[in-house]
C-alpha atoms as one frame of an Amber mdcrd trajectory, in Angstrom:
protein
   0.000   0.000   0.000   1.002   3.636  -0.451   2.407   4.828   2.878   4.649
   7.724   3.962   8.264   6.845   4.572   9.643   7.004   8.078  12.452   9.474
   8.933  15.732   8.245   7.478  14.029   5.602   5.335  14.843   5.505   1.622
  12.060   6.639  -0.705   9.935   4.248  -2.707  11.393   3.581  -6.152   8.835
   3.915  -8.948   9.747   3.036 -12.526   8.907   5.937 -14.861   6.752   4.328
 -17.569   8.269   1.124 -16.219  12.010   0.581 -16.515  12.002   2.906 -19.514
  15.780   3.364 -19.642  16.067  -0.317 -20.550  12.808  -1.302 -22.254  10.272
   0.456 -24.463   8.298   2.827 -22.251   4.783   1.974 -21.070   4.926  -1.626
 -22.281   4.518  -4.908 -20.471   8.248  -5.468 -21.058   9.060  -2.232 -19.195
   6.745  -3.097 -16.314   8.082  -6.633 -16.082  11.657  -5.298 -16.094  10.852
  -2.838 -13.299   9.355  -5.667 -11.297  12.416  -7.904 -11.880  14.773  -5.035
 -11.015  13.276  -4.566  -7.569  11.142  -1.462  -8.062   8.496  -0.775  -5.443
   6.116   0.340  -8.163   5.703   1.866 -11.593   4.245   5.003 -13.112   2.247
   4.683 -16.337   0.064   6.862 -18.582  -3.464   6.182 -19.787  -5.796   7.467
 -22.502  -9.017   6.244 -24.071  -8.938   4.969 -27.637 -11.790   5.369 -30.125
 -13.530   2.173 -29.013 -13.362   2.990 -25.301 -10.520   0.760 -24.072  -8.043
   2.218 -21.572  -4.733   2.330 -23.444  -1.353   2.644 -21.724   0.505   5.230
 -23.782   2.017   8.641 -23.122   1.525  10.614 -26.335  -1.690  11.736 -28.029
  -0.483  10.167 -31.289   1.825   7.439 -32.565   4.385   9.698 -34.241   7.237
   9.468 -31.739   7.191   5.748 -30.989   5.697   4.234 -34.125   6.316   6.805
 -36.885   2.602   7.076 -37.661   0.238  10.076 -37.464  -2.694   8.165 -35.933
  -4.194   9.752 -32.841  -5.007   7.419 -29.948  -8.441   8.946 -29.338  -9.413
   8.449 -32.991  -8.047   4.936 -33.443  -9.882   1.721 -32.496  -8.253  -0.810
 -30.221  -8.071  -3.489 -32.940  -5.753  -1.161 -34.922  -3.672  -0.037 -31.943
  -3.172  -3.637 -30.890  -1.289  -4.360 -34.114   0.985  -1.310 -33.988   4.635
  -2.338 -33.699   6.671  -0.420 -31.128  10.476  -0.559 -30.717  12.039  -3.899
 -29.709   9.011  -5.866 -30.846   6.725  -4.486 -28.147   3.068  -3.460 -28.372
   0.657  -0.992 -26.801  -0.990  -2.613 -23.773  -4.343  -2.003 -22.170  -4.464
  -1.049 -18.515  -5.713  -4.573 -17.730  -2.580  -6.028 -19.345  -0.312  -3.537
 -17.592  -1.739  -4.391 -14.167  -1.258  -8.081 -14.910   2.362  -7.481 -15.965
   3.018  -5.608 -12.738   1.909  -8.586 -10.671   0.055  -8.486  -7.349   2.702
  -6.623  -5.340   3.909  -3.613  -7.343   2.407  -0.218  -6.597   0.955   1.392
  -9.716   0.715   5.146 -10.288  -1.803   5.645 -13.104  -1.466   9.068 -14.723
  -4.593  10.347 -16.459  -3.546  12.169 -19.649  -6.146  14.918 -19.468  -4.430
  18.138 -20.503  -6.197  18.403 -23.873  -9.644  16.968 -23.172 -12.813  18.478
 -21.734 -14.889  17.569 -18.665 -17.026  14.953 -20.443 -13.995  13.178 -21.850
 -12.295  13.346 -18.451 -15.335  11.765 -16.822 -15.314   8.981 -19.429 -11.602
   8.302 -18.871 -11.994   8.323 -15.100 -14.941   5.948 -15.202 -13.175   3.540
 -17.559 -10.023   3.489 -15.424 -12.055   2.991 -12.260 -13.819  -0.001 -13.785
 -10.490  -1.608 -14.753  -9.043  -1.057 -11.273 -12.182  -2.444  -9.641 -12.239
  -5.474 -11.928  -8.584  -6.227 -11.126  -9.077  -5.724  -7.386  -6.046  -3.444
  -7.500  -7.388  -0.459  -5.543  -5.064  -0.663  -2.497  -1.942  -0.549  -4.679
  -3.131   2.015  -7.222  -2.677   5.771  -7.037  -4.249   7.930  -9.762  -2.564
  11.208 -10.722  -2.974  14.044 -13.195  -1.674  17.507 -14.026  -5.304  18.519
 -14.539  -6.894  19.462 -11.186 -10.371  18.758 -12.576  -9.298  15.214 -13.473
  -7.996  14.732  -9.941 -11.272  16.024  -8.519 -13.301  13.829 -10.853 -11.339
  10.764  -9.787 -11.788  11.555  -6.093 -15.542  11.769  -6.572 -15.745   8.597
  -8.674 -13.424   6.354  -6.616 -12.785   7.940  -3.193 -11.249   4.756  -1.779
  -8.375   4.884  -4.289  -5.805   7.594  -3.644  -5.325  10.574  -5.960  -2.256
  12.717  -6.593  -1.822  16.178  -8.075   1.074  16.466 -10.530   2.743  19.828
 -11.121   5.711  21.168 -13.074   7.885  24.242 -13.454   6.472  25.071 -16.912
   2.948  25.596 -15.573   1.460  28.961 -14.529   2.270  29.998 -10.959  -0.959
  28.731  -9.305  -0.425  25.274 -10.794   3.325  24.975 -10.300   2.928  25.921
  -6.625  -0.005  23.516  -6.144  -2.233  26.270  -4.765  -5.309  24.131  -5.480
  -4.137  21.307  -3.218  -5.927  22.644  -0.091  -9.181  22.705  -2.077  -8.668
  19.322  -3.730  -7.177  17.623  -0.685  -5.528  14.775  -2.653  -3.701  11.936
  -0.969  -0.384  12.859  -2.604   1.560  15.573  -4.413   3.893  14.773  -7.316
   6.155  17.782  -8.018   8.813  18.001 -10.700  12.295  17.681  -9.206  13.269
  21.318  -9.861  10.361  22.507  -7.688  11.582  20.632  -4.620  13.440  22.268
  -1.750  13.773  20.936   1.795  11.417  23.578   3.198   8.752  22.918   0.564
   8.917  19.148   0.959   8.697  19.522   4.745   5.677  21.820   4.411   3.880
  19.437   2.041   4.496  16.523   4.372   3.342  18.502   7.426   0.060  19.061
   5.607  -0.340  15.315   5.316   0.567  14.702   1.666   2.626  11.777   0.452
   5.300  13.355  -1.785   6.767  11.600  -4.831   9.163  13.449  -7.134   9.754
  13.082 -10.881  11.882  12.321 -12.860  14.964  11.512 -10.784  17.943   9.678
 -12.312  21.182  11.427 -11.336  23.003  10.224  -8.188  23.171  13.658  -6.564
  19.468  14.248  -7.211  18.509  10.847  -5.806  20.567  11.474  -2.699  19.071
  14.956  -2.346  15.563  13.509  -2.520  16.384  11.063   0.232  17.846  13.852
   2.374  14.677  15.932   1.881  12.584  13.006   3.089  10.456  12.506  -0.016
   8.260   9.408  -0.007   8.950   8.290  -3.568  11.183   8.927  -6.562   9.987
   8.293 -10.111  13.007   7.139 -12.094  13.796   5.663 -15.517  16.118   2.966
 -14.164  14.849   1.450 -10.898  17.796  -0.929 -10.423  20.336   1.884 -10.765
  18.330   4.141  -8.443  18.143   1.361  -5.858  21.903   0.841  -5.990  22.604
   4.572  -5.595  20.210   4.997  -2.695  21.507   1.866  -0.983  25.050   3.220
  -1.070  24.176   6.682   0.293
């Protein structure tokens, strides 16, 4: 289960899109590699395709990973299923991703909701909730988004499953400082690494939030996160992060 770390305890290690430094991101291979490499959990991205399945993929279209212009929201699952990704991998559904993670890994499901409206957000939230419920994965799932309305929608739809507010340095001031957190009251905050300072992390934790930081790969940054007392680090190479944190 998602729990705050005790003082002096190393943060949880969460594979960013799985072990994406070693396997194709957001694939069952990446999640299986993270699991084999001793990650505590993984972070993955979800969207709805044209036929309503919850697809694990980061981008709105297939251009970067498959060299095709097709948009996920406009493409049926039967077509997406046959798209070849690097290293002979494929685009999984959320059901397949949860199965690849096994019964123990924590799973941070990021709702890709920056470019969709309230009705589409509600549809995505409901579809994800149904997958999580069907898999019985609620205690190990945390649902996050950069979109505060998506976070709020999730909290109303599935209050027993934790929600996290993501924020980054490129966002407008109210978003990058998480000013909506007191109104939303999510279970966790997920700031970009550059937004983290010891005083900010301490303040977030005093307010009761679990704090996981992204994306953290460099040794000095990993050690800094541990010193600040963050609860989790989202990293591209879980095995390497584990080795660095174990030696600090």
